[in-house]
C-alpha positions in Angstrom: -108.8 24.3 129.8 -107.0 21.9 127.8 -104.1 24.5 126.7 -103.2 25.6 130.8 -104.0 22.3 132.4 -107.0 23.7 134.0 -108.5 21.4 136.3 -111.2 23.2 137.8 -113.7 23.9 136.1 -115.0 27.4 138.7 -112.1 28.8 138.2 -112.0 27.7 134.0 -115.5 29.6 134.0 -114.3 32.8 136.2 -111.2 33.3 134.0 -113.5 32.9 130.9 -115.9 35.4 132.6 -113.3 37.8 133.6 -112.2 37.9 130.3 -115.1 38.2 128.2 -116.7 40.3 131.4 -119.6 38.6 131.9 -121.1 38.9 135.1 -124.0 36.6 135.5 -123.7 33.7 136.4 -127.2 32.1 134.3 -124.5 33.0 131.6 -121.6 31.0 132.3 -122.2 27.1 130.7 -122.5 24.2 133.4 -119.3 22.0 134.4 -121.4 18.5 132.0 -121.5 21.5 129.2 -117.6 22.2 129.9 -116.4 18.1 129.6 -118.7 17.7 126.6 -116.9 20.5 124.9 -112.8 19.2 126.0 -113.6 15.7 125.1 -114.8 17.2 121.5 -112.0 19.5 121.8 -109.4 16.4 122.4 -111.2 14.8 118.8 -111.4 16.7 116.9 -107.8 18.3 118.3 -105.6 16.0 120.0 -106.5 12.9 116.6 -104.0 10.5 117.7 -101.4 10.9 119.3 -104.8 11.9 122.1 -106.2 9.0 121.5 -102.5 7.0 122.7 -102.1 9.2 125.3 -105.7 8.0 127.0 -105.0 4.2 125.5 -102.0 4.0 127.7 -103.3 5.9 130.5 -105.9 3.2 130.8 -103.4 0.8 130.1 -101.7 1.7 133.0 -105.2 2.1 135.5 -105.5 -1.2 134.1 -102.6 -3.1 135.6 -102.9 -0.4 138.8 -106.5 -1.7 139.3 -105.6 -6.2 138.1 -102.2 -5.3 141.1 -104.5 -4.0 143.9 -107.1 -6.4 142.8 -107.4 -7.4 146.9 -109.0 -3.9 146.8 -111.8 -3.9 144.8 -110.3 -0.6 142.6 -112.8 1.7 140.2 -111.4 4.3 138.1 -112.6 7.7 137.8 -112.3 10.3 136.6 -110.6 12.3 133.3 -109.1 9.3 131.9 -112.6 6.8 132.3 -114.5 10.1 130.4 -111.7 11.0 128.4 -110.9 14.5 129.0 -107.5 13.1 130.4 -103.8 14.9 129.2 -100.7 14.1 129.8 -100.8 16.9 133.4 -103.7 14.1 134.0 -103.8 11.5 137.2 -105.0 8.0 136.3 -107.6 8.3 139.3 -109.0 5.1 141.4 -111.2 4.3 143.7 -109.8 1.8 146.8 -111.7 -0.2 149.1 -110.0 -1.3 152.7 -111.0 -0.8 156.3 -108.0 1.1 156.5 -105.1 2.9 154.3 -102.7 2.2 156.1 -103.5 -1.4 154.3 -103.4 0.0 151.0 -99.9 1.6 152.1 -98.2 -1.6 153.0 -99.5 -3.4 149.7 -97.8 -0.7 148.0 -94.7 -1.0 149.9 -94.5 -5.1 148.9 -94.7 -3.9 145.0 -92.1 -1.8 145.2 -93.0 1.7 144.8 -93.0 4.8 146.3 -96.0 6.6 146.7 -97.2 9.6 148.3 -99.7 10.2 150.6 -103.1 12.7 150.2 -106.0 13.9 151.5 -109.3 14.7 149.7 -112.2 16.1 150.1 -115.5 14.5 148.2 -119.4 15.4 148.5 -120.9 12.9 149.2 -125.5 12.0 149.4 -125.9 13.3 152.6 -124.3 17.3 151.0 -121.2 16.5 153.4 -118.0 17.0 152.9 -116.1 14.5 154.2 -112.3 13.2 153.6 -110.4 10.1 152.4 -106.4 8.7 152.8 -105.2 8.5 148.9 -101.8 7.8 147.6 -100.3 8.6 145.0 -97.4 7.1 143.0 -95.4 6.8 139.4 -96.5 3.7 137.0 -95.5 2.9 133.5 -94.9 6.8 133.1 -98.6 7.8 134.2 -98.8 9.5 137.6 -101.6 7.3 140.0 -104.4 8.0 142.4 -105.9 5.8 145.0 -108.2 7.4 146.9 -109.3 4.4 150.2 -112.9 4.1 150.9 -114.2 1.7 153.9 -115.3 -0.8 152.5 -119.1 -0.6 152.0 -118.2 3.0 150.6 -118.1 0.5 147.1 -122.3 1.2 147.1 -122.0 4.5 147.1 -119.6 6.9 145.4 -119.0 10.1 146.2 -121.1 13.6 144.1 -119.0 14.1 140.7 -118.2 17.4 140.9 -119.5 17.7 137.1 -122.5 16.7 137.2 -123.6 17.1 141.2 -124.2 13.2 140.3 -122.8 10.2 142.0 -119.4 9.6 139.9 -119.0 7.2 137.8 -116.8 3.9 138.7 -115.7 1.0 136.5 -114.3 -2.2 137.4 -111.5 -3.4 135.5 -113.6 -5.5 133.0 -115.5 -2.3 132.2 -111.3 -0.5 131.7 -110.6 -3.5 129.2 -113.8 -3.2 127.2 -112.5 0.7 127.1 -109.5 -1.0 125.6 -110.6 -3.1 123.3 -113.2 0.2 121.4 -110.5 2.5 121.6 
């Protein structure tokens, strides 16, 4: 996964199963086990370069979170967890009455962005589609997914462990930076 930039755990497990000739799902590790192994791999083999890259991505995240403070941004995903690499984007959840409000703010900041849609599972086991915007800031790809304002109270389900996604505010990102 790390060497080939694979993000989808299901795809990675299928490739591994095919290579090893494993047929049953019970023989494959769970997503949380894979994520823990990726973190360990980065710690063992990534060394200072991985730590430096992760720090730069977290600094970019914090800067963008401050710029988008009106939208109560939260950091999620690989940059938060520590599994990010050079193929990763900084993933933010932002909260607004409409995606257009976020797009307007990005335009005012002079940022070139492209819209996208992201499908995420809710607690009700329903898949919902959210608008988002991808742009570059300080050499990092940033993906800001827009949720309704009241969406801050209910995080979508994590594809890793099926629990609500861990989200942190800018103060928590600052703490991550101080303890790295």
